[in-house]
C-alpha positions in Angstrom: 0.5 0.0 0.0 1.5 3.8 -0.6 1.7 5.7 2.2 0.1 9.2 1.1 3.3 10.5 1.0 4.3 8.9 -1.7 0.6 8.9 -3.7 1.1 13.0 -3.8 4.7 12.5 -4.6 2.6 10.8 -7.3 0.1 13.5 -8.0 3.1 16.0 -8.7 5.4 14.3 -11.1 1.6 13.6 -13.0 1.6 17.9 -13.1 4.6 18.3 -13.2 4.5 16.3 -16.7 1.5 17.3 -18.5 2.6 21.2 -17.1 3.3 23.4 -20.5 2.1 21.1 -23.1 -0.8 21.3 -25.3 -2.1 18.0 -27.6 -2.0 15.4 -25.5 -2.0 11.0 -26.6 -4.7 9.6 -25.2 -4.0 5.6 -26.4 -6.3 3.0 -25.3 -5.5 -0.5 -25.0 -7.7 -2.8 -27.2 -7.1 -6.3 -26.1 -7.4 -5.9 -22.2 -9.0 -8.3 -19.5 -9.3 -4.4 -18.0 -9.9 -0.9 -19.6 -6.0 0.9 -20.0 -5.6 4.4 -20.7 -1.2 5.5 -21.5 -1.6 9.2 -21.7 1.5 10.5 -23.8 3.2 13.5 -25.7 3.6 12.9 -29.2 6.6 12.5 -28.9 5.2 8.8 -26.7 6.4 10.4 -23.8 4.2 8.1 -21.6 2.9 11.3 -18.9 0.3 8.8 -17.1 -2.2 5.4 -17.2 -5.7 5.6 -15.9 -6.8 1.7 -15.1 -9.6 -0.1 -14.4 -8.9 -3.5 -13.2 -9.8 -6.8 -14.5 -12.1 -7.3 -11.7 -14.0 -4.3 -12.3 -14.8 -4.4 -16.4 -15.5 -8.3 -16.2 -18.1 -8.1 -13.5 -19.9 -5.2 -15.3 -19.4 -7.3 -18.7 -20.8 -9.7 -17.2 -23.9 -8.4 -15.5 -24.7 -5.8 -18.7 -24.7 -9.3 -20.9 -27.3 -10.7 -18.4 -28.9 -7.9 -17.4 -29.1 -5.2 -19.2 -26.8 -2.6 -20.5 -29.4 -0.2 -17.7 -28.0 -2.7 -14.9 -24.5 -1.9 -15.8 -24.6 1.2 -16.1 -25.3 1.0 -12.2 -22.0 -0.7 -10.9 -20.2 0.9 -8.5 -16.1 0.3 -9.7 -12.8 3.0 -9.0 -10.8 3.4 -11.3 -7.8 4.1 -10.6 -4.4 6.7 -12.1 -0.5 5.8 -11.8 1.9 8.0 -13.0 4.9 6.8 -15.6 5.9 5.5 -13.3 3.1 3.0 -12.7 2.8 4.6 -8.6 -0.7 5.5 -7.8 -1.7 8.8 -8.0 -5.7 9.5 -7.7 -9.3 7.1 -7.1 -11.8 7.9 -9.1 -14.4 6.6 -7.3 -17.9 5.6 -9.7 -21.6 5.6 -7.2 -23.4 3.8 -9.6 -26.3 4.7 -11.7 -28.1 3.7 -14.7 -29.6 8.0 -16.1 -26.5 9.5 -14.1 -23.9 9.0 -11.9 -21.6 10.6 -9.5 -17.4 9.7 -9.4 -15.2 11.0 -6.5 -11.9 12.0 -7.4 -9.7 11.4 -4.6 -6.4 11.5 -2.7 -6.5 7.3 -2.8 -5.1 7.1 1.6 -6.3 10.4 2.8 -9.0 10.7 0.8 -9.1 13.9 0.1 -11.6 14.8 -2.4 -9.9 16.8 -5.2 -12.8 16.9 -7.7 -17.1 16.1 -8.6 -17.0 14.9 -11.6 -21.4 14.2 -12.9 -21.9 12.6 -15.9 -25.4 12.9 -17.6 -27.3 10.4 -19.5 -29.3 11.0 -22.8 -31.1 9.3 -25.3 -30.5 12.9 -27.3 -27.8 13.2 -30.1 -24.2 13.1 -27.8 -26.3 11.0 -24.9 -23.9 12.5 -22.7 -23.9 14.8 -20.7 -21.0 15.9 -18.2 -18.9 18.7 -15.3 -16.2 19.1 -12.9 -17.0 20.9 -9.7 -14.6 21.4 -7.1 -14.1 20.6 -3.4 -15.8 23.4 -2.7 -19.1 22.5 -4.8 -18.0 24.7 -7.4 -19.0 24.2 -11.2 -15.5 24.7 -13.2 -15.4 22.8 -16.2 -18.8 21.5 -18.2 -18.8 19.8 -21.2 -20.0 21.5 -24.8 -20.3 18.4 -27.7 -20.8 14.7 -28.8 -18.8 12.8 -26.4 -20.3 9.7 -27.9 -18.1 11.1 -30.8 -15.0 12.1 -29.7 -16.0 15.2 -30.7 -16.6 18.3 -27.8 -14.7 20.3 -25.4 -14.4 21.6 -21.6 -15.2 25.1 -20.8 -14.6 26.8 -17.5 -17.5 29.1 -15.5 -16.5 31.7 -17.7 -17.7 30.1 -21.5 -13.7 29.5 -21.9 -12.0 26.3 -23.7 -9.5 24.4 -21.0 -9.4 22.1 -23.6 -10.9 19.4 -26.4 -10.9 16.3 -27.3 -10.7 15.4 -30.9 -10.5 12.5 -32.7 -8.2 13.3 -36.1 -5.9 10.1 -36.3 -8.8 8.3 -38.0 -6.4 5.2 -38.9 -5.5 4.2 -35.6 -9.2 3.5 -33.5 -7.3 3.3 -30.8 -5.6 6.6 -30.4 -7.1 9.8 -30.1 -6.6 13.5 -29.0 -6.8 15.8 -26.6 -5.7 19.5 -27.1 -4.9 21.3 -23.2 -4.4 25.3 -22.4 -3.3 27.8 -19.8 -1.9 24.3 -18.0 -4.1 24.6 -14.8 -6.6 22.3 -15.8 -4.2 19.6 -17.9 -5.3 16.7 -15.2 -8.7 17.8 -14.6 -8.9 17.2 -18.5 -6.9 14.1 -18.6 -9.3 12.4 -16.0 -12.3 14.2 -17.0 -11.7 12.6 -20.3 -11.4 9.9 -20.4 -13.2 9.0 -17.6 -16.0 9.9 -20.8 -14.2 7.8 -22.7 -14.7 4.6 -20.6 -18.2 4.8 -20.4 -19.8 5.8 -23.5 -18.5 2.1 -23.6 -20.3 1.1 -21.4 
């Protein structure tokens, strides 16, 4: 088990590696029992990982196959963020809900909440909307666009664009781009984007 100090150091390393980046590559591992993303810069340098373990993924698939997709979407599970050295930095804990779900972003040992992702599904084109709320319950980011097709942006409370998701590498179906601006919300954008991408397939 990692100490709080070690997880905080891992978080600092991730923030440091993301600092100054303007475009990231989000690479999903297609052949995997779990769900795994590797986040790199354009030169292929690994910045961090986001993973859903095999047990949670398999359980979700079984429930969805036998109980229906909406039942599977109601399961609770946990994503984990690791730094480039595979040191645990964050937990993203989902509270079950078919139409709406909450994802607590917490520091693993202290359980300090660093943010909350609130996700809502609909039957309309685009299918999903989400927002990031800070520990003071103030809205920081929200999505605009088509999450299902990976054509959306993240905006702050003033409407300023802080990140954009676009799947421009058509020939590589497991890799897509995340543009980030300003640096303040780079890690938020990575966590936001990977959770939404996992969830759109649930």
